[in-house]
N, C-alpha and C positions, 0 to 999 in steps of 0.2 A: 809404649805407644799410648797416646791420649786420644780422646774423642776428637779434639781439635786437629789431630794429625790426619784425620780421614777427610778433611775438606778437599774437594777437587779430585778425589780418588774413587775408583770403581770398587764398591764394597758388596760382598755377598754375605747375607745373614743366613746361617744354616740352622734351621729349626723354627717352627711356627707356633710354638707354645708360649707359655708365660714369659720366658726369658727372651725368646726371639721377638716377641711383640714389643717388649721394653727396648730391645736393641734397635729395632726399626725406628721407633719414635725418637730415641736419643740421637741416632746417627743422622736421620733426616734433618734434624735441626742444625746440623753442622755443615750442610751444603756439600754432600758428596757429588762427584760427577755422575755417578750411577749407583742405584741401589736395587738389589733384587733379593728375594727370599726363596730359599730352597728347602723343601720338606720331602725327605725321602721315605718317611714313615707314616704318611697319611692313612688313616683308617676311620672306622665308625666313631671313634672317640675324639677325632680331630674337631676343633672348634672352627667356625666359619672364618674365612679371611676376606673381610669386606670393609666398607666404609673408609675412614681415613688411612687405615693400614694399607688397604689395597691401592689407594691413591698414591701413597708414599713409595710403595715397592710392589711390583708384580710378584705373584707366587708361582714358582715352578716346581712341579712334582715329577716323579719318575726318573728315568735314566738321563734325561736332558739336564737334570739338576747338577750332575757332576761337571758337565762342560761349563756351566755358568760359574761354578765354584772355581774351576781351574783357570778361568779367564779373568777372575777378579784380581785387583791389586792387593786386597786384604779380605780374608775370610773371617767372619765373627761367628764362631760356633756356639750353640747352646750347650750348657753343661751336660745334657743328656747324650750328646754325641760322643761315643767312646773313642779313646786313642787307638783302639784296635779296629775301628771301622775301616774297611778296605779303601774307601775314598780318602780317609785321613792319611792312611799309609801312603797313598799315591800323591796326595797334596804335599806331604812332607818330602817325598822323593823329588818332586818338581820344585821344591823350595818356595812354594806359595806361602806367604805369611799367614799364620793362623793365630787368632787370639780369641778372647771371650769378652762379653760385656763386663764381667767381674774384674778382669784385668784392666780394661779401659777405665773403669770407674776408680779402681784402687790407685792408678797412676796419679790421679788428682786429689785423692782423699786419704792416702795412707797415714799421714801424720796425725790425723784426727780419729783414728780407727783402732778399736780392739777387735781382732779377728780370732774366732774360735773354731777349731776343727778337732776331729777325733773320730775314731771308729765307734765310740760309744760315749754318750754324755754331752755331746756338743750342743744339742738343743736345750737341755735343761740348764747347762752351765752358762751359755750365752744369755738365756732369759734371766737367770739369777743375777748375772753381772749387770744387765740393763736395769733390772728392778732395784737392785741395791744402790747403784749409782744415782738413780732418780731420788731415792730416799735420802741420799747424802747430798742433795742439792746440786747434783751434776746431771742436768738434763741431757738426754741422748736420744738418738733415733736407732731403732732396732730393726734389723732386716737380714736379708741374705737368703740362704737355703731354706729358712723357716717359712718362706712363703712370699716375701717381697723382693723382687729382683733389685740388685744394687742400682741399676740405671733408673729405677722408678723412685729412689729415695729422695726426699727433699733435702735442701741444704741445711746443715747443722754444724754445731761446734764440736760434737762428739758422736761417734757411731759405735754400735756394738753389733757385730755380724756373726751369724753362724755360717760357716763355709764348708761345703762338701769337698771331697777329694777331687771331684771334677773341676770345681771352681778354683781350687788351689793350683791345679796342674799348670795353668798358663800364666800365673802371676809373675810379674817382673818387678814388683814392689811389695815388700812386706808391710803389714800394718804396724803402727807404733808399738802396740803390745800384741804379740803373737802367742796364742794359747793352744795347747794340744792336750786333750783329755785322755786319750787311750789309743793304742794301736793293736789291731788284730786283723787277720786276713779278711778282706771285704772287697766286693766289686772287682774281683780278679779278672773276670771276663772283659771288663771295660778298660782295665789298665794294662793287661798283658801278663800279669803274674804278681806274686807277692812282693818281690823287690820293687817292681814298677809302682805298685800301689803305695808302698811306704815312701818311695821317692816323691811321688806326686803329692801325697799328703803333707810331707815335711817341706815341700816347696814353700809353704807358708812362712817358714822361718829362715829361708835361704837368702833373703835380699835386704839385710840390714835392719831388722827390727830394733827398737830402743830397748825392749825387754822381751824375754821369753819366759812364759809360765807354763809348767806342765804338771800333770798328775804324777807325783813322785812314787806312787805305789804301783804303777803299771810296769811290769818287768820288761815287756817287749819294747815299750817306749824308752825305758832306761837304756836298753841295749843299743837301740838305734841312735840315741843322743850321744852315748859315750861320755866324754868329759866336757862336752859343750856347756858353756855357761848358761844356766837357767835356774829360775826359782822352781824348786821341786815341792809343790804343795803336798801336804801329808807328812812331811818330814819335820822333826823337832825344831829345826832352825827357821821354820816359817809357819804357815797355818796347818794345824793338825787337830786330831781328836785324841784326848787323853782324860784320865780321871780328874774331875774337878773338885772344888772345895767341899761339895756335899757328898762326895763319894760316887757320883754318877758320871757318865761321860759328858764332857764339855768340849766345845770348840775353843782352841787356843791360838794365839799368835805368839810364837816362841814360848816363853815361860808364863805368859799372862793369860789367865782364863778369860774368855769373852762371854759365853752364855751356854746353857745346857744343850746337849744334843736334842733333847725333847722339844726344843723350840722349833726345830725344822719339821714341817708337817709331811715331808716326803718320806715314803718307806724305802728301806733298802740301804745296805752299806755303801753301794755305789753312789747314792745321793749324798752321803756324808762327804765322799771324795769330791763330788761336784761343787759343794759349798766351800770346801777348803780351797779349791782352785779359784772360785769366784772371789773369796776374801783376799787371796794372794794377789789377784789382779787389782783390786781396790788399793791394796797396800802399794803395789807398783805404780799406781797412778797418783800417789801422794795423799790418799785419804787416810786420816788418822784413825785407824781401825780401833785402837785401844780407847782413845778418847771418846769415840762415838759408839762404843760397843752396845750401850743400851738402846740407842736408836736403831742400830743394826739388828738387834734381837727382835724388835718390833717388826721391822721390815721383813725379816726372815719368816717370822710367824705368819705374816700376811701373804706370803708368796703362795699363789694358787697352783703352781705347777702348770705344765703344758697340756693342752688338748692333744690327744692321741699318744700320750706318754704316761702309762699307768693311770689313765683317767677312769675312775670308777663311775658306773652307771647304776642308779637306784633301780631296784626291781621289786615288785610286790611279793614275789615268791620267797624272798629271803636270800636268794643267791646274789652274789656280787659279780656283776659283769664288768670286765676291765678292758678298756681300749688301749692297747699298746702297739698300734699299727706302725709306729716309727721303728719298731724293733725289726730290722731287715736282715739280721744275721743270726746264726746260732748263738754267738756270744751274747748279743743283746737279749735274746730270749732267755738265756741262762740267768742273767741278772734279774729279769722280771720274775722268773720262777722262784728264785731265792727270796724275793720280796714277800712272797706269800707262803713261805715255809711254815708248816704246822697246820695248814688248813686243807681240806679236801680240794683238789685242784684238777680242772680240765683245761687243757691248753689247745687252742686252735692254731695250727701251723700251715704254712704253704703260701705260695705266690709265684712270681716269676722265677723260673729255674735258671740260676746262673752257674750251676755245676759246683756249688759250694760243698765242702767236706762237712758232713754232719756227724762225724765220729766224735768230735768234742761234746756235742749235745748228748750222744749216747753215753759217754763216760760220765757226764754230769748227772744223768738220770738213773744210773745204775744204783740199785738199792732203794730208790724212791718209789712210793706208791702214788701214781699219777695216771690220768687219762689224757691221751693225745689224739686229737682229731685232725686228719690231714685233708686239705682242700687243694684243688688244682692250682698251679701246674706241678709244683715241687712237693706237694703234700705226700703223694704216694711214695716218693723216694725217701722223704724224711721218715715216714712210718716204717719203711723197709729197713732203714738204718737202725731203728730201735727194736727190731724184731729179736725175740729171744730174751729180753729183759723180763724177769719173772714178775715184777711189781708194776710194770708199765702196760696199761691196757691201751690198745691202738684201734682206731676206727677210721674209715674214710667217708667223706661226704662229697656230694656232687658240686657244691659251691658253698660260699660263706653263709648264705641264708639257711641252707640245709644243716650246716654245721651248728649254727646257733640252736636250731630246733632239736638236734640230736643231743647237744650239750645239756639241755634241760632234762632229758631223760636219764643221762648218765651221771650227773653231778649230785652228790648227796646234799641234803638240806644244810644250809649254812656255808656251802662251799663257794668256790670261786671259779668263774669261767673267764679265762684269760685269752684274749686275742693278741698273741705275740708271735707274728707269722714266721720269723726267721727268714724272710724273703721279701723282696720289693713288691709293690702294688701294680707296676705297669704290666700291660698286656690284657688284663681283664677289668682294670679300673683306670679312670683318667689320671689319678694321682692318689697320694696317700689319704688326702681329705675325703675323696670319693669312697675309698674303702671304709673309712671310719663311718661315713654316712650310712652306707649299706649295713654295717654291723649294728649301729645304733637303731636303725629302723627295724632290723630283724629282731632285736631284743624287744622293742616296743610291740611289734606285731605278734610275737609269740608269748607275750606276758599273759598270765592267767589271773 
């Protein structure tokens, strides 16, 4: 289904946030017979619905919203509306067509798009791909789940998109190059279970992409792919890290050394894998990676990394505060913790409680000396999951600001305070950017 297919039809947009606003603007321009917006989760964090948006589509809240959805010819849901929502279940039962702005956009732009998803690494990998393509004289527009709704993107010859599992679930067209960085249990409450989550995530590659590039080192992803044709980055037959000509670790394309690992400014082994995937995508797009290896090395060295992903904040105390608010699962937090191995470490965890299993985090921290501070809502449950580990000190704080203050008292000089929540931001913050703002302000306000 394309945006043009909505002309003359009654459309209900479900969700009044960033994605819903973009959908209303785009759909209104295509002449629907009727357009309404439904918000069933309005609260004190909700932004006003006024001006041109209100003129284009009235806002309906409360129980009346379902009747407006059910009466529509097409429902365009925001990515934050879960498949398990009771209204979604009933709409499916009634055979009401449901799609997303991402699917509408992809139907018109798939052949010009690199789409990146994964349970971990999609933000950094998609940003790397966009950055390196630009350096290789391949201008592109970067957007998606990273903050710019697809329906707000300008026209371009090439797009690089970060796509969440929610955005992938309704796609009926795969991007030209479909990229998957990792798979582990995430967002199970929204998808209905582990199998459903993997199904929705891998829907990205289900509709005829020209090329599929994956992280070949991820065992669960390998199991889900089976013998499907794909470029498996990290393997010797494509981009990988191995001993180079000077005896240190180098990035390679097959047998050819490209540049030293030390060129990449990002910490952690997982970021080595992210760059391997990015280089494999460039190779799949026809960039001569070997011929341009020197220019690529310069571009890699200049890569700044993402805000909210292992972003270090300078502090006069000598402590290193790190914003990793995008780490919304225990597995993501585990990678972040590994990146600071060998330094005194305090980790702040907790956020919206989706009922995730935190036993993998417990197993990962067994035998490590570390301090963990839990904040609402899931923090107390995470702390409880870590109870009894002899080298793990656990504390609770009333909120993120209090946790920052407590971390200053508990973290030894020269240590690291890592916000890697292992849980999403929603419920107490508008979005992940808001959580980062609160964290950074708390660091500034408590500095001595």
